[in-house]
C-alpha positions in Angstrom: 5.5 -24.0 24.6 5.4 -24.9 20.9 1.6 -24.8 20.8 1.6 -21.4 22.5 4.0 -20.1 19.8 1.8 -21.5 17.0 -1.2 -19.8 18.5 0.8 -16.5 18.8 1.8 -16.7 15.1 -1.8 -17.5 14.0 -2.9 -14.3 15.9 -0.5 -12.1 14.0 -2.3 -9.5 11.9 -2.0 -9.8 8.1 0.6 -7.7 6.4 -0.6 -4.1 5.9 -2.1 -3.5 2.4 0.8 -1.3 1.3 3.3 -4.1 2.2 1.2 -6.7 0.5 1.3 -4.5 -2.6 5.1 -4.4 -2.4 5.2 -8.1 -2.0 2.9 -8.6 -5.0 5.0 -6.4 -7.2 8.2 -8.1 -6.2 6.7 -11.6 -6.8 5.5 -10.6 -10.3 8.2 -11.2 -13.0 6.5 -8.7 -15.2 6.6 -5.8 -12.8 9.2 -2.9 -13.0 11.1 -0.8 -10.5 8.8 2.2 -11.3 5.8 0.1 -10.0 7.6 -0.4 -6.8 8.6 3.2 -6.4 5.0 4.3 -6.7 3.9 2.1 -3.8 6.8 2.8 -1.5 6.2 6.6 -1.9 2.8 6.1 -0.3 4.5 5.6 3.1 6.8 8.5 4.1 8.2 6.6 7.1 9.1 3.6 5.0 10.6 5.9 2.4 12.8 7.5 5.1 13.9 4.0 6.4 15.0 3.0 2.9 17.0 6.3 2.4 18.6 5.9 5.8 19.7 2.3 4.9 20.9 3.5 1.4 23.3 6.0 3.1 24.6 3.5 5.6 28.3 2.5 5.1 27.2 -1.1 5.2 26.2 -0.9 1.5 29.2 1.1 0.3 27.4 3.2 -2.3 29.8 5.7 -3.7 27.7 8.8 -3.2 24.9 10.2 -1.0 21.5 8.8 -2.0 18.8 11.5 -1.8 16.1 10.1 -4.2 13.9 7.1 -3.3 13.8 6.2 -7.0 17.6 6.0 -7.0 17.7 4.0 -3.7 15.2 1.4 -4.9 17.0 1.0 -8.2 20.3 0.4 -6.4 18.9 -2.0 -3.8 16.7 -4.0 -6.2 13.4 -5.6 -5.5 14.7 -8.4 -3.2 16.1 -6.0 -0.7 13.1 -3.6 -0.8 10.7 -6.5 -0.2 12.8 -7.6 2.8 12.8 -4.0 4.1 9.0 -3.8 3.6 8.2 -7.0 5.5 10.7 -6.2 8.3 9.3 -2.7 8.6 5.7 -4.1 8.9 6.7 -6.6 11.6 8.4 -4.0 13.7 5.2 -1.9 13.5 2.8 -4.8 14.4 4.7 -7.2 16.6 5.9 -6.1 20.1 9.7 -6.2 19.9 11.4 -7.0 23.3 14.6 -8.9 22.6 15.9 -8.6 26.2 16.0 -12.4 26.6 18.7 -12.4 23.9 20.5 -9.4 25.6 19.6 -7.3 22.6 17.6 -4.4 21.5 15.3 -3.5 18.5 18.3 -1.5 17.0 20.5 -4.6 17.3 17.9 -6.6 15.3 18.1 -4.0 12.6 21.9 -3.9 12.7 22.2 -7.7 12.3 19.7 -7.8 9.5 21.6 -5.1 7.7 24.9 -7.0 8.1 23.3 -10.2 6.8 21.7 -8.3 3.8 25.0 -6.6 3.0 26.9 -9.9 3.0 24.3 -11.5 0.8 24.3 -8.6 -1.7 28.1 -8.0 -1.8 29.2 -11.6 -1.6 26.3 -14.0 -1.9 24.9 -12.8 -5.2 28.2 -13.7 -6.9 28.0 -17.2 -5.5 24.5 -18.3 -6.8 23.0 -18.0 -10.3 19.3 -18.3 -9.6 16.8 -17.2 -6.8 19.1 -14.3 -5.9 16.2 -12.0 -5.1 14.6 -14.6 -2.7 18.0 -15.0 -0.9 18.4 -11.3 -0.6 14.8 -10.9 0.8 15.4 -13.7 3.3 18.7 -12.2 4.4 16.7 -9.3 6.0 14.2 -11.6 7.7 16.2 -14.5 9.1 16.1 -13.2 12.7 12.4 -12.2 12.8 11.4 -15.4 14.6 13.2 -14.1 17.7 10.6 -11.4 18.1 8.0 -14.1 18.8 10.2 -16.4 20.7 11.3 -13.5 23.1 7.7 -12.5 23.5 6.6 -16.0 24.6 9.6 -16.3 26.9 8.8 -13.1 28.7 5.2 -14.2 29.1 6.2 -17.5 30.6 8.9 -16.1 32.8 11.7 -18.1 31.4 13.5 -15.2 29.8 16.2 -14.8 32.5 17.2 -18.4 32.4 17.4 -18.2 28.6 19.4 -15.0 28.7 22.0 -16.6 31.0 22.4 -19.6 28.7 22.3 -17.9 25.3 24.9 -15.3 26.4 27.5 -18.1 26.2 26.7 -19.1 22.7 29.2 -18.3 19.9 27.7 -20.1 16.9 24.3 -20.3 15.2 23.9 -23.9 16.2 24.6 -23.0 19.9 22.0 -20.3 19.9 19.5 -22.7 18.3 20.3 -25.4 20.9 19.4 -23.0 23.7 16.1 -22.0 22.0 15.2 -25.7 21.5 16.0 -26.5 25.1 13.8 -23.6 26.5 11.1 -23.3 23.8 11.1 -26.7 22.1 11.5 -25.0 18.7 14.1 -22.7 17.1 13.5 -19.2 16.0 14.3 -20.2 12.4 11.3 -22.6 12.5 9.2 -19.9 14.1 10.1 -17.5 11.2 9.2 -20.2 8.7 5.8 -20.5 10.4 5.4 -16.7 10.3 6.2 -16.8 6.6 3.6 -19.5 6.0 1.0 -17.4 7.9 1.8 -14.5 5.6 1.6 -16.7 2.5 5.2 -16.5 1.4 6.4 -18.7 -1.5 7.0 -22.3 -0.7 10.6 -22.0 -1.7 11.2 -19.2 0.9 9.5 -21.1 3.6 11.5 -24.2 2.8 14.8 -22.3 2.8 13.9 -20.9 6.2 13.0 -24.3 7.6 16.4 -25.7 6.5 18.5 -22.8 7.5 20.2 -24.7 10.3 20.4 -27.9 8.4 21.3 -26.7 4.9 22.5 -30.0 3.7 19.0 -31.4 4.1 17.4 -28.7 1.8 15.9 -29.9 -1.5 18.4 -30.1 -4.4 16.8 -27.1 -6.2 17.3 -24.9 -3.0 20.5 -26.5 -1.7 23.0 -23.8 -2.8 20.8 -20.9 -1.7 20.1 -22.4 1.7 23.8 -23.1 2.3 24.7 -19.6 1.3 22.2 -18.1 3.7 23.5 -20.4 6.5 27.0 -19.1 5.9 25.8 -15.5 6.0 23.8 -16.1 9.2 26.9 -17.8 10.8 29.2 -14.9 10.0 26.7 -12.3 11.3 25.1 -14.3 14.0 22.6 -12.6 16.4 24.7 -12.8 19.5 28.2 -11.9 18.2 27.8 -10.6 14.6 31.2 -10.7 12.7 33.0 -11.7 15.9 36.2 -13.7 15.3 34.7 -17.2 16.1 31.7 -16.5 14.0 33.7 -15.4 11.0 36.1 -18.3 11.2 33.2 -20.8 11.3 31.6 -19.1 8.4 34.8 -19.1 6.3 35.2 -22.8 7.0 31.6 -23.6 6.0 31.9 -21.4 2.9 34.9 -23.4 1.8 33.2 -26.8 2.6 30.2 -25.8 0.5 32.3 -24.8 -2.5 31.8 -21.0 -2.2 34.6 -18.4 -2.5 35.8 -18.1 1.1 38.5 -15.5 0.3 35.9 -13.3 -1.3 33.8 -13.7 1.8 36.7 -12.7 4.0 37.3 -9.6 1.9 33.7 -8.6 2.0 33.6 -9.0 5.8 36.7 -6.9 6.2 35.2 -4.2 3.9 31.9 -3.9 5.8 33.6 -4.1 9.2 35.6 -0.9 8.6 
């Protein structure tokens, strides 16, 4: 089914012009927050999405956020770019995650948890490429939209559902995807990013998300960090006890602050 998946990705429409503008601003080191605010305000529905996220307890902002200018300033360009791309995908790609026993809302919830962990814990663990890591934290599960679509079309969604329901770790979910599809949803996401002309570094991090120790040296720390975040808030059982324990062990092995990760998870779980 790999060839079928590749064809499906190549048939995906380009990112909408407004989202491409957001991406271009975020990729430009000379751009400013005000440039981003002007583009975001062109789409009232996207603006509403950002404000809704800003007032979610996941991010722990101390007051209600009513201004999109304020929300964008608090989130930063990395998160806004991730929101924009995720928003565009949800509008253009049919989202039926029933093979994973999940809904569209669950996808949004998991992405929010992964993003919150990356902002509130991950940014303190890496010195460079923070913005790219934050953007990716909102997009790591998007490949599942395509994998689920193909499974439904080929009639293997029920078999997959029964097998993946028993998975407790990221590697176990990926093993079931590989068995049924011949490819993992992380690689599917990387192919989607290539289709949409993401940076080489973001594509590479996505490709190595399940094998972070094999990432290039200049992306090793960031890829390991995203792997830990994905493990803690995995798609099947986000912040479940087995997932959190595995993430803490990996954080410690990679030289990250595991205690701070535990504290962050406890805070966003309240």
